[in-house]
N, C-alpha and C positions, 0 to 999 in steps of 0.2 A: 679551412680558414687560414688566411695568411695575415699574420700580425708582424709589423715591423717595430722593433724597439730601437729607440734612439737616445744616446747621451749627447746633448748639444750645449754649446755655450758654457762649457766647463772643460777642465783639463781632461785629456784622453777621450776626446769625442769619438763616438763609435756608433755602429749600427749592427743589428742582429735580425735575422729572419726566422720566425717560428711558424711552422705549418702544422695545424691540428695538434698543437701541444708538443711538437718535436723541434728541437733546434736544427736548422739546416745550414746556416752560415752566420759568421760573426767576424768582425774585423774592426780595428782601430783606424781612424783617419790618418794617423801619423805614418802608417805603412805605405800610404799612397802619395801623400804630399811631402813626405820626407822631413817633416818638422817634428821634433821630439815632443811628445805629450800634446800634440796639436789640439787646440780648442776650436771654437766656432761651430759651424754646421758641418756634419760629416757627409759631405756630398759624394765623395768617391766611395766611401764605405757603403753608403746607401745604394749606389749604382751596382757595386759588387754583389751585395747580398741578394738583390733582385735578379741579377744575372745567374747566380748560383742556383736559385730556386727555379729559374726559367719562367719568370713572371714579368708582368708589366705593372705600371703604376695603377692601372685600373683594376688589378687583381687584389690590391691591398684592402683588407677589411677596415683596418684603421692603424694609425701610428700610436704607439704607447711611449710616453715621455715621463721620466722620473723627476717631475717638478710639479708641486702643488702649491699655487699661490695662496690658498686658503689655510694651509697647515700652519698652526700656531699664529693665527692672524692677530690676536690681541698682543701676543708677545712681540711680534714684528712692529705693530703700531706703536707700542710703548717705546721701543728702541728707536724707531724712526723719529719720534718726537724729540728724543734726547740727542740723536745723532743724525742731523739732516743730510750729511755727506753720505752716510750709509743708505739712507732712504732714497736719495737720488740715484745711487748706483743700482739699487735693487729694482727701481722703476724701469731703468734702462734695460736690465736683463729681462724683466717681465714683458716688456714690449716686444722683444725679439721672440720670446716663447709664444706670444699670442699669434704669431704668423708662421709657426712651424709647418702646418699643413700646406700653406701656400708656397713656402720655400721648397718643401719636398716636391710638390707638383712641378714647380719651375725647374728644379734640378733634373727631374725625370722627363722633362720635355713636353709636359702637358699642362701649361700654366692655367688653362681654363678649368681644370678638374678640381673638384672638392674632395680632399682627403680628410676624413674625420681624425681628430686627435683626442686621445684619452690620457688623463694624467694620473700618476701614481706618486704618492709622497716618497721623498728621497730614500729614507731608511727602510720603509716598507719594500721598496724596490731592491735595496741591498739584501734584505732578509730573503726575499723571493729568489734573488739571483743565486743564493746558496741552497736554500731548503728545497725549492721546487725542481732542482736538477740533481739533488743528492740521492743516494741510495736508501735513505731513511724514511720509514713511514711516519715516525715521530721524532722530534729533536728539539732541544733547547736552541734558541737563536740569539745571536749577538752581532750587531752591526756597530762599528766604531771607526770614525774617520775625523776629518777636519771640521767640516760643516756642510750641511745640506738641509734646505727647508728649515733653517734656524735651529737645527739640532745636530749634535755631534755623536750621539750614540742612541741605540734603541735595543731593547731586549724583549724576548717573548718566547712563545712556543709554537711549533708547527706540528699539525696532525693531519694526515691525509693531504688534502689540497688547501687546507685552511691555515692561516697565519694569525696568531693572536698576540698583538703587542702587549707588553706588561709594564713598560716604563721607558723613559727617555731622559737624556741630558740635553739641556738647551743652551743656546748662545748666552754668554760668551765662553762658557766652560767647555773645554775640548782638549782631549789628549793629543789629537792629531795636530791642532794648532800649536800646542805647547812644544811638541816634537819639532815641528817646522820652524818655530821661532828660535829654538836653540840650534837647529841646523843652520839657519841664517847667521846666527851669532858666531858659529864656529867657522864661518867663511865659505859656506856652500849655499849660494843664494838662489840657485835655479830650482824651478818647480820639479819635484821628484827627487831631490838630492838626499832625502832622509836615509836611504839605504847606505849612503856613505858613512853617516854617523853610526849606524848599526854596526858596520864593519870596524870602524875606528874604536868603538867602545871596548872591544876585546883587548886592546893594547893598553888600557888604563885600569885604574882601580877606582871604585866608587867612593872616593874620599869626600865628595860633596853631597852624599846621599841625604844627610839631614837637611841641607839647604833645599834640595829638590822635594823633600817631603813637605816643606813649607810652600814651595811653588805649586805643587799638585797635592791638594788636600783630599784624602780618601781614607778614613779610618778603617783598619782591617776588621772584617767581620761586621761592619756597620751597614748602612743603607747601600743599595746598589749604585747610587750615583757617585759623582766626584765633582770637585770644583777647583778652579784655578784661583790663586791669589792674583787679583787683577792688577796689582801694582807692578808686576813683572812684565806685563804685556801692553801693547799699544792698541790692539784691535778693539778692545772693549770700551776704550775711552774716545777714540776718534774714528773708529772704523778703519779698515785697511783697504787700500786701493788694490783691486784684483782685475786683471785684464783677461777676459775670456772670449773676446770678439772673434779672433782668428789668429792663426800663427801660434807661436809659443806662448803658453800662459805665463803670467807674471803676477807675483804677490808682493805688495809693499812690505816694508820692514814690520815685523810683528813683535819684536822684543822692545822693551821700554828702556829708558835711561836708568830706571831703578834696578833692572836686571844687570846692567853694566856696572852700577855701583857695587852690587853684591858679588859679581863674578869676575870683575876686571874688564879690561878693554877687549872688544871683540877681535877675532882674528880676521885679517884682511884676506880676501880670496887669493890663493896662490902662495901665501906666506907659509913658512915652515910650520909644521905641527909640533907642538911641544907637550911636555908632561901635563901641564894645566889643561890643555885642550883634550888630551886623552882622558883625564880624570873627569872632566865635565861630560864628555860623551858617555863614559862608563856609568856615571851617576844618573844621567838621564835615562839610559837604557834600563838600569836596574829599577828605577822608580816606575817606569812603564810596566816592567814585568810584575812588580808588586801589585800595582793597581789592577791591571788586566786579570792576572791570575786569581787575585782575591775576588774580583767581581764574578769571574767564571765559576769559582767554587761556590759562591752564594747562589748563582743561577742554577747550578746543578742540584743543590739542596732544595731550592724553592720550587723547581719544576718536577723534581723526582725523575728526570729523564737522564739516560745514559749516553745519548748521542748529542753532538754539538755541531751546528753549522755556523761558521764565522764569515763575516764579510766586512767591507769597508777598507779604506787605505791602510789602517793599522794592521789589518790581517795579512799584510805583506811582511810583517816583522817575523821572520822565520825563527829567530831566537826565542821569542815568546811562544810561538806555535809549537816548537819542539818540546816545550815543557808542560803543555796543557794536560796531557793524559796522566803524567806522573804527579802533577801538582793539584789537580782539581777534582779527580774522581770520574771524569768522563771516560768512557770506554772507546768511543770512536769519534773522530773529528773529520769534518768535510769542509774544505775551502776550495771554491772553484778557481781556475787559473787566472781569471781577470777579476780578482776580488775587489779592486778599487773602482773608480767611477766608470771606467769602460764597461764593467760588468752590469751597470745600471740598465744598459740596453737590453740584456737578456732578462734581468729581473722585472723590468716594466712590462715586457712582452709576455713573459710567463705569468705574471700576476694578473694581467688582463685576460689571458686565455682562461685561466681558472675562475676568474670573476664572471665569465660569461655563462657559467652553469656548473652543476655538480658533476665534474668530470674526474675520472680516475687519472692519476698521473701515469704517463706512459713513456717517460724519457729520463735517463740518467746520464749525466756528463762524465764519462769515463776517461776521455782523452781531450786534448786541447786543439785538435787539428780541424779548425773551422774556417780557415782562411783560403786565399787563392792557391791554385795549383798550376804548375807549368807542365804541359804534356811533353812527350818525347819529341814530337815534331817541332815544338817551339824551341826546345833546347838544341836540337840538331840544326835548326835554321840559324840560331845565334852563333853557335860554334863554327858553323860553316862560313858565315859572313865575316867572322873575325878570326878565322883560323890563322891567316898569315900574321896578323898582329900578335896572336898568342904565341905562335912558334918563334916570332921575331924577338920575343922576350925570353927566349931560352927554355921554352916549355915543350913537352911532348903531349900529344893528345891520343888517348886510347879509348876505344869504345868497346865495352865488354858485352858480349852476348849472353854471358852466364852470370847470374846473381852471385853464385858461390865464388867465382873468380873475382868479382868486384869486391866482395866482402873480404876475401883473403888479402887482396892487394892493399885495400884501405887499412885494414887492421895491421898489416905489416908496416905500412908507412907510419902509423901512429907509434907502434912499438919501436921503430927506428928513430924516434924523436922528432918526426916531422909534424908540422902544424897543418891540420886538414880542415878545409871548409867543406861542410856537408849540407847539400841542398837537395831535399827530397820531399815529395808529396805536398800536402796542403800546409800552408803556413799556420803557425801556432796562434792561438787566441790568448791574449795576456802578455805580460812583459817578458816572460821567460822563454828562452830557446830550449825546446824539449826534444831535440833529435831530428827536426826537419829543417831548421834554419840555424845550424850550430857550427861552431868552430871547435874541433876536437883535438885533444893532445894526450900525451902519456902522463898519468898521475903519479907514476913511480919516480919521476925525475924532479928533484927539488928545484932545479934551475928553470923548470918550465914556466913558473910564474913570471920570472924576469924576462924570459924569452918572449912570452906572449905580450907583455907590456911593451917591450922594445919593438917587436915585429909588427904588432897589430893594434892592440887596445889603447896604448898610451894613456893609462889611467893611474890613479893613486895606488901606491905600492901596498897600502894597508888593506885594500879590498880583496876578499878571497875569491877563489875560483871553485866551481861546484863539481862534485862527482856525480856521474850517472852510473848506477849500479844495477845489475840484475836483481829483480825483486827478491828472488829466492836466496840471494847471497847477502842481503842487507844485514841480517843478524850476525853474520860472520865478521863484518867490518865495523858495525856500529852497535852501540849499547841498546838501541831500540830498533825493532824491525817493522814497526807499523808503516804501511805503505805511504810514500810521499811522491805521488806521480807527477805533481805540478811544481816540484822544487820549492815548496813552501814550509819545509820543516828543517831545522838544524838539530842534529843529534851529535852526541859525543862519539868520536872515533875510538874504537877500542885501543887501549895503550899499545898493545903488541902490533897493531896495524898502522900506527901513525908513521912509522918509518917506511912502510910499504907503499903508502899513497901520500907522500909529503906535499905534493903540489896542490892537493885538494883538502889538506888539513889546515884549518885556520890556526892562528897563534894560540887560541884558547883550547885547542884540541877538538874542535867541532868541525862538522862538514854540513853544508846546506845541500843535502842530497836530493837526487831524483831517482826514485825506484822505477824500473822499466820492466814491463812484462810483454809477452807476445801479443796479447789481446789488444793492448793500447797502441803499440807501435811495433809491428812485427819486424820490419827491416832494421830499425835501430836496435831492437833486442838482439837480433841475429848478429849485428856488427859487434856489439859488446861481448856477446858470447864467443865470437870468433877471436876477439882480442884476448879474452880470458883463456881460450884454448892455446893461443900462441905464447902467452906470458904467464899464465897461472893466476892472473888478477882480473876478475870480471868487472872492472871499473874503468871508465874513461873520464878525462877532464872535459867538461862541457861548458862553453861560454857562448854568448849570443853572437850570431854572424853579423857583425857590424863594426864600424870604426867611428865612434863618437857620432852616431847617427841612429835613426830607428833601425830595427832589425830588417834585413833585406827581405823584400817581398817577391821580386821578380828575378829570373835567372841573370838578366843583364846587370842588376845591382850586385848580385853575388860575384859575377865576373869582374866588375869594376873594382870591388873591394879586394879581390884576390890580386889583381894586377897592380894596384897602387900600394899594397902592403908587401910584407915579406913572407906571406903565407907560402907554404911549400907545395901544397896539393889542393886542388879544387875538384870536388865530385858533384857533378850536376846530373842527377838521374843516374844513367849508366855510363856517363862520359867522365873519364878520369884524366885530369889535366895536372901534370907535375912539372915543376921546375927541374931542369937537369942539374944534378949535383956535381960539384967539381970533383974530378978524379973518378 
C-alpha cells in the first residue's frame, strides 16, 4: 500500500512516500523551488517522492494530511467569536485543505482522478513522526511547537503501534510562539530565525530570567501545562497575520507594546547586537530550558517509561535536547531529523498506515538520506558541459577511479585548511546537512569560522559551526557520548579538547555535534576516519551546502554555489574540482 504524507499550506511544505509501513522517500518543497521554508502546496516534492517509488498517481491508496478541522472545535469557535480576523484567516486555510486531493491529482497530471484524503490531528502527526519511526517499542512522547490545530503541545505514551495522548496545551499559550515573538523583538523577523537566538543566548547572562518567568508561567513540579501572560503578546488579542499560501512564509508581529515597555525598544534588523540583547536571548533560552525539562521530568515519572520521543519545532533546540538525559531521568531520546512541520508528512502517513489495521512496526529511521540523488552520468554530463567554464576560473578537474584516493585527497585538502563542498548520495531530509550536502573544513583552526563567513556563509558571527565526529570517538571529545546522528544535541566539549577543535566549540564550551557511524553513512564515516588518520583528530567541521538559500539539491546547484563563492574544492561524486592555489 502506497500512502503519501503531505505538509501543505504551512511553513516547510513537504511530501513523503510510505510503502507498506516503510519510508521510501521524503523531501521539503524548498529544495526544489529554492525558497527557504517554502509554504503552499508541495508540488515538486510530491512529484519527486512518486518518482522515487516508481509509482503513478493511480497507485496512491490515499493522501494523509496533518490537519483536522474538527480538532478542538469548541475552542476554535469561541476564539472565532472573539477574534473575527482570526476566524476569517482560518476559513481561508480550511478551504484550501478541502481541495488537497484535487490539487494533487492536477499536479500529477490526472485532473479527473479522485485521490482520497485522510486527516490526522497536527500534534498526533508530530508524535507519530517520532515514535512510529523510532527504535523503541514503548516511549513517552512529547510534541511542542508554535501552533497546530489550535494546540501548541501534546504529550502521551506510545506502545507498539498505538499512541495514547495524555494532555495538550491550547491556543493562545505556546512556548514556540513566545520564542518566535522574542526572536522578532531581537531583530530576526524571518520565519525560522529562532536558531539565531539560540546561538546568541550563549553570549549573554540570564539577567532577566525573573521577567521571563512572569512571561511564561509554569510552576516547577506542577501540572504538565504552561501558560503565557497574554499582556506580552499580540496574537491572543488580535490574531496574527500568517501567510502560508506559497513562497516564503510570513508571520506578523507577535510581541505587544507591553513587552516593549518591560524590555525596552526592539532591535532593528541589521543593527548592532548589544549586551541587553544578549541578556534577553540568554534569559529566554534559560526559561525555555526550565519549562521543557521540568515538563519532561514529570512526563517520565507519570508514564514510568525510560525512552522519550520528541517532536515539533521546539525539538530543534539542541541546547535543551543535550540536557534531557541528565536532567529528566530518561535513558534514551529519539528525535527524527525533520522534527518540525516538514516531519508532519511522515507522521501523517505513518499514523494512517498503522490506523489501517493491527500491524507490527517494520521500519526505523536510522539515517536522513531520503531525498534525490544524482548518479555518476548526471554529474559527468554536468562537468563535461561546463568544463571549459570551470577551468577558465582557475580550477583543475580530477576524476578518481578509486574511492580510497578520493578520500585521501579530500581529507588532505581539509587538513591543509581548504574549504570543501561535499556532494554525495541522496539529499538529507530535514534542515541539517549530515554529510551528503555539506561544506567541510578543519575544526582545529580557530580562524576557520571567520574564513567560512567571509568566503561562503556571510552570516552572523555569533552563530556556531557544528562538528561531525566518529561515533566511537564522541566520549573522547565530549562529556556525553550518547549518539546524536541528526545534529540535534549540544554537549559540553571536554575542557582539554576545546583548544583541539576551536572552530566547532561555541563560546559556552559546547558543540552541536553529529555522531557518524558506518551503518548510517559509510562514505562520510570513511572520510572522517581518513581525516583522523592524517591529523589525529576524528572530527570535521560540517555546515550546510548553501549560501543564504536552501541546501543544494542538484549537482548544478552545488557547482553554482562553488563558482560564486570562494570555496576551495568541490567534490561531486568521484569528481574532484579544485581551485589552483597561488604558488
